[in-house]
C-alpha positions in Angstrom: 13.8 18.0 13.3 10.5 16.9 14.6 9.7 13.9 16.2 6.9 11.7 14.6 3.4 12.1 15.5 2.4 9.2 18.1 0.0 6.5 16.7 -3.7 7.1 17.7 -6.8 5.1 18.1 -9.1 4.5 16.5 -11.3 6.9 18.8 -9.1 9.4 17.8 -9.4 9.1 14.5 -13.3 9.3 14.5 -12.9 12.7 16.2 -10.0 14.3 14.1 -11.4 13.2 11.2 -14.3 13.9 8.9 -13.4 10.7 6.6 -11.2 8.0 6.0 -7.4 9.5 4.9 -4.6 7.6 2.8 -1.7 5.4 4.0 1.8 5.3 3.4 3.8 2.2 2.5 5.6 1.8 5.8 7.5 -1.4 6.5 5.3 -3.8 8.7 4.5 -4.6 12.1 7.3 -6.3 13.2 10.3 -5.2 11.3 13.0 -2.7 12.6 11.3 0.8 13.1 13.3 4.0 11.3 15.3 5.8 13.8 14.5 9.3 15.0 16.4 10.9 12.1 13.9 9.2 9.0 10.9 11.2 10.5 10.8 14.3 9.0 9.5 13.7 5.2 6.5 14.3 3.6 5.2 14.3 -0.2 5.5 17.9 -0.9 8.1 20.8 -0.7 11.3 20.7 0.9 11.0 17.4 2.3 9.0 15.7 -0.2 9.9 12.8 -2.1 12.6 14.5 -4.1 14.9 15.2 -0.7 13.7 11.8 1.0 17.5 10.9 0.2 18.5 13.6 3.3 16.4 11.4 5.4 17.0 7.9 3.8 19.9 6.9 2.1 18.1 4.1 0.6 15.7 6.7 -1.2 18.4 8.1 -3.9 18.2 7.5 -7.2 21.5 6.3 -8.5 22.2 3.2 -11.9 21.8 0.1 -9.6 18.7 1.6 -7.5 15.2 -0.4 -6.9 13.4 1.9 -6.1 9.6 1.6 -6.2 6.8 2.0 -7.6 7.5 1.9 -11.0 5.8 2.8 -14.7 4.2 -1.1 -15.6 4.5 -1.1 -19.8 2.1 -3.4 -20.8 3.7 -3.9 -24.4 7.0 -4.7 -22.3 5.9 -7.2 -19.5 7.9 -10.4 -19.8 5.8 -13.3 -20.4 6.3 -16.2 -18.5 3.7 -18.8 -17.9 5.7 -20.6 -15.3 5.0 -17.2 -12.9 2.5 -18.7 -10.4 -0.5 -16.4 -9.3 -0.3 -14.9 -5.6 -2.3 -17.5 -3.5 -5.2 -15.5 -1.4 -6.4 -17.1 2.2 -8.2 -13.9 3.6 -11.6 -13.7 5.3 -13.5 -11.2 7.7 -11.4 -10.1 10.2 -11.5 -6.8 12.8 -9.1 -4.1 11.8 -8.3 -1.7 13.8 -7.8 2.0 12.7 -4.7 4.0 13.1 -3.1 7.1 12.0 0.6 7.1 11.3 1.3 10.8 11.1 1.2 10.5 7.2 -2.0 8.7 6.5 -4.0 6.1 8.2 -3.9 2.4 7.6 -5.7 -0.9 8.8 -4.2 -3.1 10.9 -5.2 -7.1 11.9 -6.2 -7.4 15.5 -5.4 -11.4 14.3 -2.1 -11.5 13.3 -2.9 -14.9 12.0 -5.8 -14.1 9.9 -5.3 -13.5 6.8 -1.7 -14.4 4.4 -0.5 -15.2 1.1 1.6 -17.4 -0.6 4.5 -16.2 -3.0 6.7 -18.8 -4.4 6.4 -21.0 -2.0 6.6 -19.0 1.2 4.1 -17.6 3.4 3.5 -14.0 3.9 0.9 -13.0 6.8 -0.9 -9.5 6.3 0.7 -7.1 8.4 -1.9 -3.7 7.3 -3.3 -2.6 4.7 -3.7 1.3 3.1 -4.1 3.6 0.1 -2.2 6.2 -2.1 -3.9 8.8 -3.6 -3.9 8.9 -6.6 -2.1 5.6 -7.0 1.9 5.3 -7.3 1.9 2.8 -9.6 1.1 3.6 -13.3 0.2 1.7 -16.1 1.5 3.0 -19.9 1.9 6.2 -18.2 -2.0 6.0 -17.0 -2.5 6.9 -12.8 -5.5 5.5 -11.1 -7.9 7.6 -8.9 -6.0 5.2 -6.0 -4.2 2.9 -5.0 -4.6 0.4 -2.2 -1.5 -1.7 -0.7 -1.3 -5.1 1.2 1.5 -5.4 2.9 2.8 -9.0 3.8 6.0 -10.1 5.9 7.2 -13.5 6.2 8.6 -15.1 9.0 12.1 -14.3 7.9 11.2 -10.5 7.4 11.0 -10.6 3.7 8.2 -8.7 2.7 5.3 -9.0 -0.4 2.9 -6.4 -1.5 -0.1 -6.5 -3.5 -1.0 -3.4 -5.4 -4.6 -3.0 -6.2 -5.5 0.1 -8.8 -8.9 1.7 -8.1 -10.8 3.8 -10.0 -14.0 6.2 -9.6 -17.6 3.9 -9.6 -19.4 1.2 -8.0 -18.6 1.7 -4.4 -17.1 -0.9 -2.5 -19.1 -2.4 0.5 -16.4 -4.1 2.0 -14.1 -0.6 1.6 -17.4 1.2 3.1 -17.3 -0.5 6.6 -13.7 0.4 7.0 -15.1 4.5 6.0 -17.9 3.8 8.8 -15.0 3.0 11.5 -14.0 6.6 11.5 -17.8 7.8 12.0 -17.4 8.8 15.9 -20.6 6.7 16.7 -18.8 4.1 15.8 -15.9 2.6 17.7 -16.1 -0.6 17.2 -13.3 -2.1 14.5 -14.0 -2.7 11.4 -14.6 -5.9 9.7 -13.1 -6.7 6.9 -12.5 -9.5 4.4 -10.0 -8.3 2.7 -10.4 -10.5 0.0 -13.4 -8.2 -1.0 -11.2 -5.3 -2.7 -8.9 -7.1 -4.6 -10.3 -7.1 -8.2 -12.3 -9.8 -9.9 -9.3 -10.6 -12.6 -5.9 -12.2 -10.8 -3.7 -10.7 -13.7 -0.6 -9.0 -12.5 2.8 -7.6 -13.0 5.5 -9.0 -10.7 8.6 -7.1 -10.1 11.3 -6.6 -6.9 10.9 -3.0 -5.6 10.9 -0.9 -2.2 8.5 -0.1 0.2 7.3 3.6 -1.2 8.3 5.6 1.6 11.3 6.4 4.0 13.2 4.4 4.8 12.6 2.9 1.1 13.9 -0.7 2.2 14.7 -2.5 -1.2 13.8 -6.2 -1.6 10.1 -6.0 -1.7 8.5 -8.5 -3.9 5.5 -6.5 -5.6 2.6 -7.8 -7.7 0.0 -5.3 -8.8 -3.1 -6.5 -10.3 -3.6 -4.6 -13.9 -7.4 -4.8 -13.9 -8.9 -2.1 -11.7 -11.4 -2.2 -8.6 -13.9 0.4 -8.3 -14.8 2.5 -5.3 -17.4 5.3 -4.9 -16.9 8.8 -5.7 -17.8 9.2 -1.6 -15.0 6.8 -0.9 -12.9 8.4 -3.0 -13.1 11.7 -1.3 -12.9 10.1 1.9 -9.0 8.3 1.0 -8.2 11.5 0.0 -9.4 13.9 2.5 -7.3 13.3 5.4 -3.7 13.0 3.6 -4.5 14.4 0.7 -1.8 13.6 -2.6 0.3 11.0 -0.8 1.8 9.2 -3.7 5.6 8.9 -4.5 6.6 9.5 -7.9 7.4 6.5 -9.8 10.8 5.3 -10.0 13.5 4.3 -12.7 13.4 0.1 -13.3 17.7 0.6 -13.8 17.4 -2.6 -16.0 14.8 -4.8 -14.0 12.1 -7.2 -15.3 8.5 -6.6 -14.8 6.6 -10.0 -15.3 3.2 -10.5 -16.2 1.7 -13.1 -14.2 -1.7 -14.9 -15.4 -4.7 -14.8 -13.2 -4.7 -17.7 -10.8 
């Protein structure tokens, strides 16, 4: 079994890649790392998503599975006016660009720089990354890409904000991240993650899992229903290094997906 590729610095990524690639929804910094047996997986072939249970048992589908991503059926969302929107506390901060072998992710250099409040609990931003095409679907429709902002609470609980991305007007904040892969640009990318979020905060909320091995469950998901846009060049950059790095949607198995109003 081949060991996982080592993390690479932003300078290595800049030399090795023409454009920015995508990232897997892996465990946030500070959590237990997967054992070596969890390193042989991919998005296709004999070690693709249909076979992930062979390297991480939690990835298996069974009646009690609570896996992600899912198809969000808007006509079946539970209406709950008491469900409070996520409170975002972000700001401009430097991010390091790293390649984990399956994807590229942006990690804040200041672990205290960004956070969200969900259900009265504070979750600190650990990293953000992209999947192409989107992992979550809305009424069966897949978006061009999906952004995941991964957060962790002091007790280890994980919460992820999902942002659907469609081709259109370019996003300046995303442009700063793409620029960081340029060999002539070795400084960290300074980004305000709030600029990556859609203008409308209406979202779908449910409990699921990480979308890559080890597929750990108990993750609080908040997927924004209104997409934001990225340019064709940005989309090409996101799909270039790690194309088609999305897990298929998983059965709900009776879970409730709640509609959350915009803040």
